[in-house]
N, CA, C and O atoms as a Tinker XYZ file with bonds, in Angstrom:
   432  protein
     1  N    -20.005000  -29.608000  -16.850000    73     2
     2  CA   -20.042000  -29.892000  -15.009000    64     1     3
     3  C    -18.725000  -30.391000  -14.599000    63     2     4     5
     4  O    -18.070000  -31.259000  -15.177000    81     3
     5  N    -18.422000  -29.765000  -13.570000    73     3     6
     6  CA   -17.144000  -30.506000  -12.843000    64     5     7
     7  C    -17.473000  -30.988000  -11.828000    63     6     8     9
     8  O    -18.431000  -30.441000  -11.282000    81     7
     9  N    -17.028000  -31.852000  -11.328000    73     7    10
    10  CA   -17.095000  -33.308000  -10.335000    64     9    11
    11  C    -16.523000  -32.680000   -9.380000    63    10    12    13
    12  O    -15.433000  -32.128000   -9.524000    81    11
    13  N    -17.283000  -32.686000   -8.128000    73    11    14
    14  CA   -17.461000  -32.274000   -7.032000    64    13    15
    15  C    -16.285000  -32.282000   -6.215000    63    14    16    17
    16  O    -15.973000  -31.396000   -5.420000    81    15
    17  N    -15.415000  -33.728000   -6.549000    73    15    18
    18  CA   -14.086000  -34.089000   -6.432000    64    17    19
    19  C    -13.271000  -33.327000   -6.679000    63    18    20    21
    20  O    -12.224000  -33.255000   -6.037000    81    19
    21  N    -13.447000  -32.875000   -7.278000    73    19    22
    22  CA   -12.490000  -31.872000   -8.472000    64    21    23
    23  C    -12.408000  -30.357000   -7.899000    63    22    24    25
    24  O    -11.576000  -29.544000   -8.300000    81    23
    25  N    -13.281000  -30.114000   -7.011000    73    23    26
    26  CA   -13.055000  -28.677000   -6.861000    64    25    27
    27  C    -12.070000  -28.225000   -5.557000    63    26    28    29
    28  O    -11.906000  -28.772000   -4.466000    81    27
    29  N    -11.530000  -27.086000   -6.090000    73    27    30
    30  CA   -10.279000  -26.871000   -5.446000    64    29    31
    31  C    -10.491000  -25.894000   -4.358000    63    30    32    33
    32  O    -10.635000  -24.686000   -4.545000    81    31
    33  N    -10.503000  -26.622000   -2.949000    73    31    34
    34  CA   -10.915000  -25.280000   -1.782000    64    33    35
    35  C     -9.638000  -24.727000   -1.735000    63    34    36    37
    36  O     -8.541000  -25.284000   -1.754000    81    35
    37  N    -10.038000  -23.165000   -1.648000    73    35    38
    38  CA    -8.828000  -22.740000   -1.154000    64    37    39
    39  C     -9.133000  -22.050000    0.062000    63    38    40    41
    40  O    -10.317000  -21.735000    0.175000    81    39
    41  N     -8.266000  -21.692000    1.125000    73    39    42
    42  CA    -8.788000  -21.332000    2.601000    64    41    43
    43  C     -7.607000  -20.024000    2.679000    63    42    44    45
    44  O     -6.466000  -19.941000    2.223000    81    43
    45  N     -8.615000  -18.890000    3.628000    73    43    46
    46  CA    -7.283000  -18.094000    4.267000    64    45    47
    47  C     -6.460000  -18.537000    5.188000    63    46    48    49
    48  O     -6.808000  -19.139000    6.204000    81    47
    49  N     -4.909000  -18.154000    4.753000    73    47    50
    50  CA    -3.875000  -18.556000    5.745000    64    49    51
    51  C     -4.431000  -17.962000    7.230000    63    50    52    53
    52  O     -5.057000  -16.903000    7.273000    81    51
    53  N     -4.172000  -18.657000    8.293000    73    51    54
    54  CA    -4.603000  -18.117000    9.268000    64    53    55
    55  C     -3.454000  -17.173000   10.267000    63    54    56    57
    56  O     -2.690000  -17.784000   11.014000    81    55
    57  N     -3.428000  -15.848000   10.202000    73    55    58
    58  CA    -2.799000  -15.155000   11.131000    64    57    59
    59  C     -1.918000  -15.425000   12.167000    63    58    60    61
    60  O     -2.328000  -15.775000   13.274000    81    59
    61  N     -0.322000  -15.245000   11.808000    73    59    62
    62  CA     0.198000  -15.297000   12.881000    64    61    63
    63  C     -0.127000  -14.893000   14.339000    63    62    64    65
    64  O     -0.669000  -13.795000   14.473000    81    63
    65  N      0.123000  -15.610000   15.436000    73    63    66
    66  CA    -0.155000  -15.429000   16.455000    64    65    67
    67  C      0.549000  -14.239000   17.220000    63    66    68    69
    68  O      0.067000  -13.374000   17.951000    81    67
    69  N      1.920000  -14.492000   16.791000    73    67    70
    70  CA     2.669000  -13.440000   17.210000    64    69    71
    71  C      3.246000  -11.837000   16.458000    63    70    72    73
    72  O      4.236000  -11.108000   16.520000    81    71
    73  N      1.812000  -11.893000   15.700000    73    71    74
    74  CA     1.835000  -10.702000   14.738000    64    73    75
    75  C      1.876000   -9.456000   15.477000    63    74    76    77
    76  O      1.250000   -9.462000   16.538000    81    75
    77  N      2.556000   -8.244000   15.105000    73    75    78
    78  CA     2.551000   -7.016000   16.604000    64    77    79
    79  C      1.943000   -6.075000   15.031000    63    78    80    81
    80  O      2.854000   -5.907000   14.221000    81    79
    81  N      1.069000   -5.713000   14.757000    73    79    82
    82  CA     0.339000   -4.464000   13.353000    64    81    83
    83  C      0.973000   -3.265000   13.855000    63    82    84    85
    84  O      0.822000   -2.312000   13.092000    81    83
    85  N      1.828000   -2.945000   15.207000    73    83    86
    86  CA     2.247000   -1.718000   14.678000    64    85    87
    87  C      3.253000   -1.548000   14.187000    63    86    88    89
    88  O      3.654000   -0.505000   13.670000    81    87
    89  N      4.252000   -3.404000   14.365000    73    87    90
    90  CA     5.066000   -3.055000   13.606000    64    89    91
    91  C      5.279000   -3.164000   12.110000    63    90    92    93
    92  O      6.160000   -2.536000   11.523000    81    91
    93  N      4.201000   -4.212000   11.364000    73    91    94
    94  CA     3.908000   -3.982000   10.634000    64    93    95
    95  C      3.862000   -2.950000    9.698000    63    94    96    97
    96  O      4.535000   -2.811000    8.677000    81    95
    97  N      2.788000   -2.083000   10.273000    73    95    98
    98  CA     2.285000   -0.775000    9.702000    64    97    99
    99  C      3.852000   -0.170000    9.550000    63    98   100   101
   100  O      4.294000   -0.165000    8.401000    81    99
   101  N      4.842000    0.411000   10.769000    73    99   102
   102  CA     6.098000    0.935000   10.397000    64   101   103
   103  C      7.104000    0.591000    9.428000    63   102   104   105
   104  O      7.957000    1.282000    8.871000    81   103
   105  N      6.736000   -0.959000    9.332000    73   103   106
   106  CA     7.764000   -1.192000    7.812000    64   105   107
   107  C      6.976000   -0.927000    6.325000    63   106   108   109
   108  O      7.511000   -0.916000    5.217000    81   107
   109  N      5.368000   -0.691000    6.686000    73   107   110
   110  CA     4.482000   -0.509000    5.544000    64   109   111
   111  C      5.443000    1.000000    5.052000    63   110   112   113
   112  O      5.980000    1.329000    3.995000    81   111
   113  N      5.325000    1.621000    6.336000    73   111   114
   114  CA     5.486000    3.342000    5.950000    64   113   115
   115  C      6.821000    3.722000    5.334000    63   114   116   117
   116  O      6.943000    4.629000    4.511000    81   115
   117  N      8.187000    2.682000    5.957000    73   115   118
   118  CA     9.165000    2.889000    5.364000    64   117   119
   119  C      9.741000    2.294000    4.499000    63   118   120   121
   120  O     10.894000    2.449000    4.096000    81   119
   121  N      8.342000    1.027000    3.919000    73   119   122
   122  CA     8.935000    0.793000    2.380000    64   121   123
   123  C      7.980000    1.658000    1.579000    63   122   124   125
   124  O      8.426000    1.653000    0.432000    81   123
   125  N      6.974000    2.336000    1.626000    73   123   126
   126  CA     6.650000    3.273000    0.985000    64   125   127
   127  C      7.256000    4.400000    0.978000    63   126   128   129
   128  O      7.539000    4.939000   -0.091000    81   127
   129  N      7.563000    4.958000    2.178000    73   127   130
   130  CA     8.475000    6.082000    1.712000    64   129   131
   131  C      9.614000    5.712000    0.979000    63   130   132   133
   132  O      9.899000    6.570000    0.144000    81   131
   133  N     10.332000    4.788000    0.989000    73   131   134
   134  CA    11.635000    3.810000   -0.200000    64   133   135
   135  C     11.350000    4.236000   -1.251000    63   134   136   137
   136  O     12.076000    4.968000   -1.923000    81   135
   137  N      9.909000    3.724000   -1.652000    73   135   138
   138  CA     9.117000    3.539000   -3.146000    64   137   139
   139  C      9.216000    5.070000   -3.796000    63   138   140   141
   140  O      9.631000    5.496000   -4.874000    81   139
   141  N      8.494000    5.832000   -2.336000    73   139   142
   142  CA     8.052000    7.085000   -3.054000    64   141   143
   143  C      9.198000    7.896000   -3.402000    63   142   144   145
   144  O      9.383000    8.351000   -4.531000    81   143
   145  N     10.074000    8.093000   -2.267000    73   143   146
   146  CA    11.376000    8.891000   -2.854000    64   145   147
   147  C     12.495000    8.230000   -3.608000    63   146   148   149
   148  O     13.647000    8.664000   -3.642000    81   147
   149  N     12.037000    7.075000   -4.247000    73   147   150
   150  CA    12.881000    6.459000   -5.631000    64   149   151
   151  C     12.347000    7.163000   -7.019000    63   150   152   153
   152  O     12.898000    7.028000   -8.112000    81   151
   153  N     11.121000    7.970000   -6.749000    73   151   154
   154  CA    10.289000    8.237000   -7.667000    64   153   155
   155  C     10.781000    9.595000   -8.142000    63   154   156   157
   156  O     10.679000    9.723000   -9.362000    81   155
   157  N     11.243000   10.551000   -7.558000    73   155   158
   158  CA    10.979000   11.967000   -7.185000    64   157   159
   159  C     12.551000   12.378000   -7.389000    63   158   160   161
   160  O     13.575000   11.767000   -7.083000    81   159
   161  N     12.347000   13.686000   -8.040000    73   159   162
   162  CA    13.487000   14.309000   -8.083000    64   161   163
   163  C     14.334000   15.145000   -6.504000    63   162   164   165
   164  O     15.505000   15.442000   -6.271000    81   163
   165  N     12.879000   15.304000   -5.595000    73   163   166
   166  CA    13.706000   16.096000   -4.202000    64   165   167
   167  C     13.119000   15.360000   -3.557000    63   166   168   169
   168  O     11.934000   15.674000   -3.451000    81   167
   169  N     13.532000   14.084000   -2.819000    73   167   170
   170  CA    13.140000   13.302000   -1.979000    64   169   171
   171  C     12.621000   13.494000   -0.742000    63   170   172   173
   172  O     11.816000   12.678000   -0.295000    81   171
   173  N     13.001000   14.578000   -0.031000    73   171   174
   174  CA    13.281000   15.241000    1.113000    64   173   175
   175  C     11.919000   15.899000    0.911000    63   174   176   177
   176  O     11.845000   16.287000    2.076000    81   175
   177  N     11.034000   16.239000    0.488000    73   175   178
   178  CA    10.114000   16.917000    0.333000    64   177   179
   179  C      8.816000   15.636000    1.134000    63   178   180   181
   180  O      7.879000   15.859000    1.901000    81   179
   181  N      9.175000   14.705000    0.702000    73   179   182
   182  CA     8.414000   13.338000    1.077000    64   181   183
   183  C      8.276000   12.954000    2.135000    63   182   184   185
   184  O      9.081000   12.228000    2.718000    81   183
   185  N      7.175000   13.389000    2.608000    73   183   186
   186  CA     6.304000   12.585000    4.299000    64   185   187
   187  C      5.314000   11.659000    4.273000    63   186   188   189
   188  O      4.249000   11.836000    3.681000    81   187
   189  N      5.576000   10.767000    4.825000    73   187   190
   190  CA     4.338000    9.363000    4.786000    64   189   191
   191  C      3.761000    9.564000    6.233000    63   190   192   193
   192  O      4.596000    9.523000    7.137000    81   191
   193  N      2.782000    9.721000    6.491000    73   191   194
   194  CA     2.072000    9.655000    7.696000    64   193   195
   195  C      0.801000    8.447000    7.614000    63   194   196   197
   196  O      0.222000    8.314000    6.535000    81   195
   197  N      0.449000    7.688000    8.654000    73   195   198
   198  CA    -0.557000    6.759000    8.576000    64   197   199
   199  C     -1.890000    6.807000    9.827000    63   198   200   201
   200  O     -1.798000    7.462000   10.865000    81   199
   201  N     -2.664000    6.265000    9.579000    73   199   202
   202  CA    -3.598000    6.445000   10.834000    64   201   203
   203  C     -4.578000    4.882000   10.264000    63   202   204   205
   204  O     -4.795000    4.484000    9.119000    81   203
   205  N     -4.956000    4.355000   11.485000    73   203   206
   206  CA    -5.399000    2.818000   11.411000    64   205   207
   207  C     -6.724000    2.722000   12.170000    63   206   208   209
   208  O     -6.941000    3.279000   13.246000    81   207
   209  N     -7.446000    2.080000   11.604000    73   207   210
   210  CA    -8.576000    1.497000   12.380000    64   209   211
   211  C     -8.512000    0.131000   12.463000    63   210   212   213
   212  O     -7.452000   -0.444000   12.215000    81   211
   213  N     -9.668000   -0.568000   12.830000    73   211   214
   214  CA    -9.063000   -2.268000   13.176000    64   213   215
   215  C     -8.840000   -3.360000   11.648000    63   214   216   217
   216  O     -8.380000   -4.501000   11.625000    81   215
   217  N     -9.287000   -2.620000   10.619000    73   215   218
   218  CA    -8.857000   -3.860000    9.658000    64   217   219
   219  C     -7.999000   -3.104000    8.813000    63   218   220   221
   220  O     -7.032000   -3.755000    8.420000    81   219
   221  N     -8.087000   -1.339000    8.213000    73   219   222
   222  CA    -7.462000   -0.786000    7.342000    64   221   223
   223  C     -6.387000    0.125000    7.895000    63   222   224   225
   224  O     -6.453000    0.864000    8.878000    81   223
   225  N     -5.385000   -0.082000    7.059000    73   223   226
   226  CA    -4.506000    1.403000    7.512000    64   225   227
   227  C     -4.368000    2.647000    6.195000    63   226   228   229
   228  O     -3.844000    2.286000    5.141000    81   227
   229  N     -4.673000    3.531000    6.283000    73   227   230
   230  CA    -4.609000    4.645000    5.342000    64   229   231
   231  C     -3.302000    5.529000    5.538000    63   230   232   233
   232  O     -3.127000    6.307000    6.475000    81   231
   233  N     -2.280000    5.245000    4.343000    73   231   234
   234  CA    -1.075000    5.901000    4.449000    64   233   235
   235  C     -1.678000    6.869000    3.668000    63   234   236   237
   236  O     -2.550000    6.735000    2.810000    81   235
   237  N     -0.923000    8.188000    4.197000    73   235   238
   238  CA    -1.203000    9.132000    3.622000    64   237   239
   239  C      0.025000   10.244000    3.230000    63   238   240   241
   240  O      0.259000   11.010000    4.164000    81   239
   241  N      0.767000   10.444000    2.137000    73   239   242
   242  CA     1.709000   10.947000    1.553000    64   241   243
   243  C      1.441000   12.669000    1.005000    63   242   244   245
   244  O      0.475000   13.068000    0.354000    81   243
   245  N      2.635000   13.501000    1.508000    73   243   246
   246  CA     2.302000   14.826000    1.737000    64   245   247
   247  C      3.829000   15.054000    0.762000    63   246   248   249
   248  O      4.866000   14.391000    0.749000    81   247
   249  N      3.515000   15.992000    0.180000    73   247   250
   250  CA     4.324000   16.330000   -1.024000    64   249   251
   251  C      4.258000   17.634000   -1.709000    63   250   252   253
   252  O      3.265000   18.327000   -1.928000    81   251
   253  N      5.937000   17.916000   -2.115000    73   251   254
   254  CA     5.587000   19.552000   -2.850000    64   253   255
   255  C      4.888000   18.769000   -4.481000    63   254   256   257
   256  O      4.993000   17.700000   -5.083000    81   255
   257  N      4.162000   20.099000   -4.642000    73   255   258
   258  CA     3.147000   19.756000   -5.734000    64   257   259
   259  C      4.216000   19.771000   -6.594000    63   258   260   261
   260  O      3.908000   19.178000   -7.628000    81   259
   261  N      5.369000   20.201000   -6.617000    73   259   262
   262  CA     6.184000   19.999000   -8.228000    64   261   263
   263  C      6.419000   18.056000   -8.276000    63   262   264   265
   264  O      7.153000   17.811000   -9.233000    81   263
   265  N      6.193000   17.338000   -7.872000    73   263   266
   266  CA     6.486000   16.037000   -7.624000    64   265   267
   267  C      5.434000   15.146000   -7.724000    63   266   268   269
   268  O      5.297000   13.964000   -8.039000    81   267
   269  N      4.673000   16.135000   -7.333000    73   267   270
   270  CA     3.152000   15.158000   -7.760000    64   269   271
   271  C      3.184000   14.454000   -9.125000    63   270   272   273
   272  O      2.757000   13.303000   -9.203000    81   271
   273  N      3.631000   15.038000  -10.117000    73   271   274
   274  CA     3.318000   14.614000  -11.554000    64   273   275
   275  C      4.323000   13.165000  -11.912000    63   274   276   277
   276  O      4.083000   12.222000  -12.666000    81   275
   277  N      5.421000   13.422000  -11.105000    73   275   278
   278  CA     6.611000   12.243000  -10.710000    64   277   279
   279  C      6.044000   10.710000   -9.996000    63   278   280   281
   280  O      6.212000    9.535000  -10.325000    81   279
   281  N      5.446000   11.246000   -9.089000    73   279   282
   282  CA     4.479000   10.304000   -8.274000    64   281   283
   283  C      3.318000    9.449000   -8.845000    63   282   284   285
   284  O      3.208000    8.287000   -8.456000    81   283
   285  N      2.644000    9.846000   -9.545000    73   283   286
   286  CA     1.603000    9.775000  -10.025000    64   285   287
   287  C      1.648000    8.728000  -11.560000    63   286   288   289
   288  O      1.120000    7.670000  -11.903000    81   287
   289  N      2.611000    9.742000  -12.193000    73   287   290
   290  CA     3.143000    8.904000  -13.164000    64   289   291
   291  C      1.969000    8.851000  -14.425000    63   290   292   293
   292  O      0.749000    8.987000  -14.525000    81   291
   293  N      3.032000    8.592000  -15.236000    73   291   294
   294  CA     2.011000    8.448000  -16.850000    64   293   295
   295  C      0.463000    8.095000  -16.491000    63   294   296   297
   296  O      0.609000    7.385000  -15.496000    81   295
   297  N     -0.732000    8.170000  -16.696000    73   295   298
   298  CA    -2.199000    7.755000  -16.587000    64   297   299
   299  C     -2.005000    7.285000  -15.075000    63   298   300   301
   300  O     -3.071000    6.782000  -14.719000    81   299
   301  N     -1.154000    7.252000  -14.145000    73   299   302
   302  CA    -1.340000    6.605000  -12.878000    64   301   303
   303  C     -0.407000    5.463000  -12.759000    63   302   304   305
   304  O     -0.062000    4.993000  -11.675000    81   303
   305  N     -0.059000    5.089000  -13.768000    73   303   306
   306  CA     1.259000    4.020000  -13.672000    64   305   307
   307  C      1.622000    3.949000  -12.580000    63   306   308   309
   308  O      0.984000    3.177000  -11.864000    81   307
   309  N      2.670000    4.625000  -12.021000    73   307   310
   310  CA     3.544000    5.026000  -10.952000    64   309   311
   311  C      2.938000    4.635000   -9.342000    63   310   312   313
   312  O      3.225000    3.826000   -8.460000    81   311
   313  N      2.025000    5.628000   -9.532000    73   311   314
   314  CA     0.755000    5.072000   -8.071000    64   313   315
   315  C      0.341000    3.879000   -7.761000    63   314   316   317
   316  O      0.665000    3.300000   -6.725000    81   315
   317  N     -0.705000    3.235000   -8.985000    73   315   318
   318  CA    -0.675000    2.323000   -8.739000    64   317   319
   319  C      0.241000    1.240000   -8.752000    63   318   320   321
   320  O     -0.106000    0.193000   -8.205000    81   319
   321  N      1.258000    1.316000   -9.242000    73   319   322
   322  CA     2.021000    0.375000   -9.178000    64   321   323
   323  C      2.977000    0.136000   -7.303000    63   322   324   325
   324  O      3.639000   -0.709000   -6.702000    81   323
   325  N      2.568000    1.165000   -7.159000    73   323   326
   326  CA     3.219000    1.813000   -5.350000    64   325   327
   327  C      2.088000    1.094000   -4.927000    63   326   328   329
   328  O      2.346000    0.644000   -3.810000    81   327
   329  N      0.942000    0.766000   -5.291000    73   327   330
   330  CA    -0.296000    0.767000   -4.231000    64   329   331
   331  C     -0.440000   -0.462000   -4.152000    63   330   332   333
   332  O     -0.823000   -0.946000   -3.087000    81   331
   333  N     -0.095000   -1.490000   -5.563000    73   331   334
   334  CA    -0.379000   -2.460000   -5.443000    64   333   335
   335  C      0.815000   -3.357000   -4.881000    63   334   336   337
   336  O      0.541000   -4.539000   -4.671000    81   335
   337  N      2.270000   -2.863000   -4.584000    73   335   338
   338  CA     3.017000   -3.643000   -4.165000    64   337   339
   339  C      3.027000   -3.261000   -2.856000    63   338   340   341
   340  O      3.776000   -4.006000   -2.224000    81   339
   341  N      2.367000   -2.168000   -1.966000    73   339   342
   342  CA     2.162000   -1.852000   -0.626000    64   341   343
   343  C      1.214000   -3.083000    0.144000    63   342   344   345
   344  O      1.459000   -3.833000    1.088000    81   343
   345  N      0.057000   -2.907000   -0.713000    73   343   346
   346  CA    -1.015000   -3.656000   -0.400000    64   345   347
   347  C     -0.455000   -5.111000   -0.719000    63   346   348   349
   348  O     -0.134000   -5.756000    0.279000    81   347
   349  N     -0.333000   -5.563000   -1.621000    73   347   350
   350  CA     0.297000   -6.462000   -1.436000    64   349   351
   351  C      1.356000   -7.380000   -0.314000    63   350   352   353
   352  O      1.352000   -8.548000    0.075000    81   351
   353  N      2.071000   -6.399000   -0.094000    73   351   354
   354  CA     3.200000   -7.000000    0.649000    64   353   355
   355  C      2.328000   -6.793000    2.183000    63   354   356   357
   356  O      2.440000   -7.744000    2.957000    81   355
   357  N      1.637000   -5.833000    2.563000    73   355   358
   358  CA     1.105000   -5.949000    4.074000    64   357   359
   359  C     -0.746000   -6.869000    3.985000    63   358   360   361
   360  O     -1.573000   -6.891000    4.896000    81   359
   361  N     -0.842000   -7.320000    2.995000    73   359   362
   362  CA    -1.840000   -8.338000    2.820000    64   361   363
   363  C     -1.471000   -9.605000    3.561000    63   362   364   365
   364  O     -2.107000  -10.257000    4.389000    81   363
   365  N      0.185000   -9.838000    2.839000    73   363   366
   366  CA     0.418000  -11.168000    3.299000    64   365   367
   367  C      0.599000  -10.804000    4.995000    63   366   368   369
   368  O      0.212000  -11.764000    5.662000    81   367
   369  N      0.874000  -10.160000    5.470000    73   367   370
   370  CA     0.501000  -10.153000    7.223000    64   369   371
   371  C     -0.646000   -9.337000    8.070000    63   370   372   373
   372  O     -0.645000   -8.796000    9.176000    81   371
   373  N     -1.800000   -9.530000    6.848000    73   371   374
   374  CA    -2.625000   -9.737000    7.599000    64   373   375
   375  C     -2.911000   -7.679000    7.362000    63   374   376   377
   376  O     -3.830000   -7.209000    8.032000    81   375
   377  N     -2.656000   -7.368000    7.073000    73   375   378
   378  CA    -3.288000   -6.107000    7.111000    64   377   379
   379  C     -3.636000   -5.263000    5.572000    63   378   380   381
   380  O     -3.132000   -5.546000    4.485000    81   379
   381  N     -4.483000   -4.336000    5.805000    73   379   382
   382  CA    -5.517000   -3.775000    4.358000    64   381   383
   383  C     -4.648000   -2.531000    4.206000    63   382   384   385
   384  O     -4.373000   -1.996000    5.280000    81   383
   385  N     -4.240000   -2.055000    3.305000    73   383   386
   386  CA    -3.453000   -0.730000    3.693000    64   385   387
   387  C     -4.262000   -0.421000    2.099000    63   386   388   389
   388  O     -4.579000   -1.154000    1.163000    81   387
   389  N     -4.413000    1.387000    2.436000    73   387   390
   390  CA    -4.644000    2.418000    1.257000    64   389   391
   391  C     -3.628000    3.345000    1.585000    63   390   392   393
   392  O     -3.170000    3.685000    2.676000    81   391
   393  N     -3.322000    3.742000    0.235000    73   391   394
   394  CA    -2.342000    4.676000   -0.132000    64   393   395
   395  C     -3.162000    5.780000   -0.658000    63   394   396   397
   396  O     -3.931000    5.604000   -1.603000    81   395
   397  N     -2.973000    7.241000    0.104000    73   395   398
   398  CA    -3.624000    8.559000   -0.222000    64   397   399
   399  C     -2.420000    9.732000   -0.775000    63   398   400   401
   400  O     -1.358000   10.035000   -0.231000    81   399
   401  N     -3.011000   10.238000   -2.028000    73   399   402
   402  CA    -2.269000   10.973000   -2.570000    64   401   403
   403  C     -2.631000   12.307000   -2.589000    63   402   404   405
   404  O     -3.431000   12.572000   -3.486000    81   403
   405  N     -2.201000   13.495000   -1.684000    73   403   406
   406  CA    -3.038000   14.859000   -1.817000    64   405   407
   407  C     -3.748000   14.987000   -3.877000    63   406   408   409
   408  O     -3.467000   14.454000   -4.950000    81   407
   409  N     -4.234000   15.500000   -3.622000    73   407   410
   410  CA    -5.044000   15.789000   -4.893000    64   409   411
   411  C     -5.469000   14.771000   -6.152000    63   410   412   413
   412  O     -5.729000   15.045000   -7.323000    81   411
   413  N     -5.440000   13.625000   -5.524000    73   411   414
   414  CA    -5.141000   12.555000   -6.675000    64   413   415
   415  C     -6.380000   11.408000   -5.910000    63   414   416   417
   416  O     -6.402000   11.060000   -4.729000    81   415
   417  N     -6.997000   11.144000   -6.620000    73   415   418
   418  CA    -8.259000    9.960000   -5.901000    64   417   419
   419  C     -8.245000    8.411000   -6.487000    63   418   420   421
   420  O     -7.462000    8.204000   -7.414000    81   419
   421  N     -8.597000    7.931000   -6.282000    73   419   422
   422  CA    -8.515000    6.473000   -6.845000    64   421   423
   423  C     -9.728000    6.429000   -7.474000    63   422   424   425
   424  O    -10.814000    6.934000   -7.189000    81   423
   425  N     -9.194000    5.426000   -8.790000    73   423   426
   426  CA   -10.388000    5.507000   -9.497000    64   425   427
   427  C    -10.913000    3.930000   -9.232000    63   426   428   429
   428  O    -10.308000    2.860000   -9.152000    81   427
   429  N    -12.550000    4.362000   -9.120000    73   427   430
   430  CA   -13.203000    3.156000   -8.556000    64   429   431
   431  C    -13.805000    2.012000   -9.491000    63   430   432
   432  O    -14.341000    1.024000   -8.991000    81   431
């Protein structure tokens, strides 16, 4: 058994009072667009849009079907890496992010 005095308490960081969630979402969109465009041969075909609710922002990536394999990568490694970067970056600013790719769903 561990001694109760040795238990480490981790508290959620308080959200900044001056947080502009609209600006944060736009920065997330620009970051996602830059990451995805760096993966494909035809970067002009990439369009990123987003919709949001109270706590979650859903980023939707639209692309040509020929770019889809490059975005997803072998066994989904590319898109999972992009999702991890976007989620971690926006989570630090208090925004939950989900990245959707056409014809490809997230493994539950």
